[in-house]
C-alpha positions as CSV (number, residue, x, y, z in Angstrom):
1,M,105.7,112.6,114.4
2,R,103.1,110.2,113.3
3,T,101.5,107.1,115.0
4,I,100.3,104.3,112.7
5,A,98.4,101.5,114.2
6,L,97.7,98.1,112.5
7,I,94.4,96.9,113.8
8,S,92.1,94.0,113.1
9,Q,89.7,92.1,115.3
10,K,90.6,88.9,113.3
11,G,93.8,87.0,114.1
12,G,96.0,85.5,111.5
13,V,95.8,88.3,109.0
14,G,99.5,89.3,109.1
15,K,99.5,92.3,111.4
16,T,102.8,91.5,113.0
17,T,104.6,90.8,109.7
18,L,103.2,93.9,108.1
19,T,104.1,96.0,111.1
20,I,107.7,94.8,110.9
21,N,108.1,95.2,107.2
22,L,106.6,98.7,107.1
23,A,108.7,99.8,110.1
24,V,111.9,98.5,108.4
25,A,110.9,100.2,105.1
26,A,110.5,103.5,107.0
27,H,113.8,103.0,108.8
28,R,115.6,102.3,105.5
29,D,114.1,105.6,104.2
30,G,116.0,107.4,106.9
31,R,113.2,107.8,109.4
32,Q,113.6,107.3,113.1
33,V,111.2,104.5,113.9
34,V,109.8,102.9,117.1
35,I,107.5,99.8,117.2
36,A,105.1,99.5,120.1
37,D,104.1,95.9,120.6
38,T,100.8,95.9,122.5
39,D,99.9,92.3,121.6
40,P,100.1,89.9,124.7
41,Q,101.7,87.3,122.4
42,Q,104.7,89.7,121.9
43,S,105.6,88.3,118.5
44,T,107.1,91.6,117.3
45,Y,109.2,91.9,120.5
46,E,110.4,88.3,120.2
47,W,111.5,89.1,116.6
48,Y,113.4,92.1,118.0
49,K,115.0,90.1,120.7
50,G,116.4,87.7,118.1
51,R,118.0,90.5,116.1
52,K,118.8,93.5,118.4
53,D,122.5,92.6,118.7
54,Q,123.1,92.8,114.9
55,H,120.1,95.1,114.0
56,P,119.2,97.3,117.0
57,L,116.9,99.5,114.9
58,P,114.0,99.8,114.6
59,Y,113.6,99.6,118.3
60,V,110.6,97.6,119.7
61,A,109.0,98.4,123.0
62,Q,106.7,96.1,125.0
63,V,103.7,98.3,125.8
64,F,100.4,98.0,127.6
65,P,97.6,99.6,125.5
66,T,96.8,101.9,128.3
67,S,100.4,103.1,128.5
68,L,100.7,103.8,124.7
69,G,100.3,107.5,125.1
70,E,103.3,107.7,127.4
71,V,105.4,105.7,125.0
72,I,104.4,107.9,122.0
73,D,105.2,111.0,124.0
74,K,108.7,109.6,124.9
75,A,109.3,108.6,121.3
76,G,108.5,112.1,120.2
77,R,110.8,113.7,122.7
78,N,113.6,111.3,121.6
79,G,113.2,112.4,118.0
80,A,111.2,109.6,116.5
81,D,109.5,110.3,113.2
82,V,106.9,107.5,113.4
83,V,105.6,104.9,115.9
84,F,104.1,101.7,114.5
85,V,101.7,99.9,116.8
86,D,101.2,96.2,116.6
87,T,97.9,95.2,118.2
88,S,96.0,92.2,119.6
89,P,92.9,90.9,117.8
90,N,91.1,90.0,121.0
91,S,90.0,93.2,122.7
92,T,87.7,95.8,121.2
93,E,88.2,98.1,124.2
94,E,92.0,98.0,123.9
95,S,91.8,98.5,120.2
96,L,89.7,101.6,120.8
97,V,92.3,103.0,123.2
98,I,95.0,102.4,120.6
99,A,93.0,103.9,117.8
100,D,92.5,107.0,120.0
101,H,96.2,107.6,119.9
102,A,96.8,106.9,116.3
103,D,97.0,109.3,113.3
104,L,96.3,106.5,110.8
105,L,94.8,103.0,111.0
106,I,95.9,100.2,108.7
107,V,93.6,97.2,108.5
108,P,95.3,94.0,107.1
109,C,92.7,91.7,105.7
110,A,93.1,88.3,104.0
111,P,90.8,87.7,101.0
112,S,88.5,85.2,102.6
113,L,84.9,85.3,103.7
114,I,85.7,84.6,107.3
115,D,88.1,87.6,107.4
116,L,85.6,89.9,105.6
117,R,82.9,88.9,108.1
118,A,85.2,89.8,111.0
119,L,85.6,93.3,109.7
120,K,82.4,94.5,111.3
121,R,84.0,94.9,114.7
122,T,87.0,96.6,113.2
123,E,84.9,98.9,111.2
124,Q,83.1,99.9,114.4
125,I,86.5,100.8,116.0
126,I,87.4,102.9,113.0
127,R,84.1,104.7,113.0
128,L,84.2,105.4,116.8
129,S,87.8,106.7,116.6
130,G,87.1,109.0,113.8
131,K,90.6,108.4,112.4
132,P,91.6,107.9,108.7
133,A,92.0,104.2,107.8
134,F,92.6,101.9,104.9
135,A,92.7,98.2,104.3
136,V,95.6,96.2,102.9
137,L,94.8,92.9,101.2
138,N,97.4,90.5,102.7
139,L,98.2,86.8,102.2
140,C,96.6,86.9,98.8
141,P,96.8,83.8,96.6
142,P,99.0,84.3,93.6
143,V,96.3,83.3,91.2
144,G,92.5,83.5,91.1
145,D,90.1,86.4,91.7
146,D,89.7,86.1,95.5
147,A,91.5,89.4,96.1
148,D,89.4,91.2,93.5
149,Q,86.2,90.0,95.2
150,A,87.6,91.0,98.6
151,E,88.5,94.5,97.4
152,A,85.0,94.9,96.0
153,A,83.5,93.9,99.3
154,L,85.8,96.3,101.2
155,T,84.9,99.1,98.9
156,K,81.2,98.4,99.4
157,L,81.8,98.7,103.2
158,G,83.3,102.1,102.6
159,L,86.8,101.2,103.6
160,P,89.5,102.5,101.2
161,V,91.8,99.8,99.9
162,C,95.6,100.1,99.3
163,P,96.1,99.5,95.6
164,Q,99.2,97.3,96.4
165,R,98.3,93.8,97.5
166,L,100.6,91.5,99.4
167,V,100.8,88.0,98.0
168,N,101.3,85.1,100.4
169,R,105.0,84.5,99.7
170,A,107.7,82.3,101.2
171,A,110.2,85.1,101.3
172,T,108.1,86.9,103.9
173,R,107.8,83.9,106.1
174,R,111.5,83.1,105.8
175,A,112.4,86.6,106.8
176,Y,110.4,86.6,110.0
177,A,111.8,83.2,110.9
178,L,115.3,84.7,110.6
179,D,114.4,87.8,112.6
180,L,114.6,89.9,109.5
181,A,112.3,92.0,107.3
182,V,111.8,90.9,103.8
183,L,113.6,94.0,102.6
184,E,116.7,92.9,104.5
185,L,116.6,89.2,103.4
186,E,115.6,89.5,99.8
187,P,115.5,93.2,98.8
188,E,115.0,92.4,95.1
189,S,112.2,90.0,95.6
190,K,108.6,90.4,94.6
191,A,107.7,90.4,98.3
192,A,110.0,93.3,98.9
193,A,108.6,95.2,95.9
194,E,105.0,94.7,97.2
195,T,106.1,95.9,100.7
196,L,107.5,99.0,99.2
197,G,104.3,99.6,97.4
198,V,102.3,99.5,100.7
199,H,105.0,101.6,102.3
200,K,104.7,104.3,99.6
201,F,100.9,104.3,99.8
202,T,101.1,104.6,103.6
203,W,103.2,107.7,103.5
204,E,101.1,109.3,100.8
205,Q,98.3,109.3,103.4
206,G,100.2,111.8,105.5
207,N,98.2,114.8,104.6
208,K,94.9,112.9,105.2
209,G,96.1,112.1,108.7
210,N,96.4,115.8,109.5
211,R,92.7,116.5,108.7
212,E,90.4,117.5,111.6
213,Q,89.7,114.4,113.7
214,S,89.0,113.5,117.3
215,P,91.7,114.9,119.7
216,K,94.1,112.3,121.0
217,G,93.3,111.2,124.5
218,T,89.5,111.2,124.0
219,R,87.3,109.1,121.8
220,V,83.6,109.2,121.0
221,K,81.4,106.5,122.4
222,Q,77.8,105.8,121.4
223,D,75.5,105.0,124.3
224,K,71.7,104.6,123.7
225,G,71.8,107.0,120.8
226,T,73.9,109.7,122.6
227,R,77.5,110.5,122.0
228,E,79.8,111.3,124.9
229,K,83.5,111.8,125.3
230,V,85.4,109.1,127.2
231,T,88.6,110.3,128.8
232,K,91.5,107.9,128.6
233,T,92.5,106.0,131.7
234,K,95.7,106.9,133.5
235,E,98.6,105.2,131.7
236,K,100.9,102.6,133.3
237,R,104.1,101.2,131.9
238,Y,105.5,97.7,131.8
239,A,107.7,97.1,134.8
């Protein structure tokens, strides 16, 4: 089983929408999927509440970041193939805890200067976690070279970039408003094709996620030039 966390220390970059669409794409491929919503805003869980009677899968769990390990273990015991984790942009410490449990980190990034500047904190989380990661250019304008410039900046930072970009399309917004994924609402649309492109690239990273990396449950923390292992805190679940 794999755990894929979507992280960014910048809000408004489309983490929730991308989490939903990648989870549904994996489910439609025949995988058993769980989404762990660790964002206090609970936007992914609200999406699930609006659809669960007609579309009970993929299942969405409300999760404290410190209880993520327990949820992942339970998902694995229940036969899940993948857990997608939607995260909050507001806490570096919580993001580090989540990254510690992930096999792969996906960083949605809008092609704007303010988003690129905010990547410094996210890059630090990736570096401390030691986990494989790549960026997805999201909310791209349909014309212009903003996305090209953003990709060049990301590459300069040393962060791999998914070759499939996601354009800011109305179909994606409509799907979320209707408690659907874009693949469910408009499966033949450009937005759906772009989502499938990111989905395909994500699963192509599978072998990379199995390379040697920091063991789950510990992460490496820098303190005055020294590196020490920090053991995870005891996990608690939502009541």
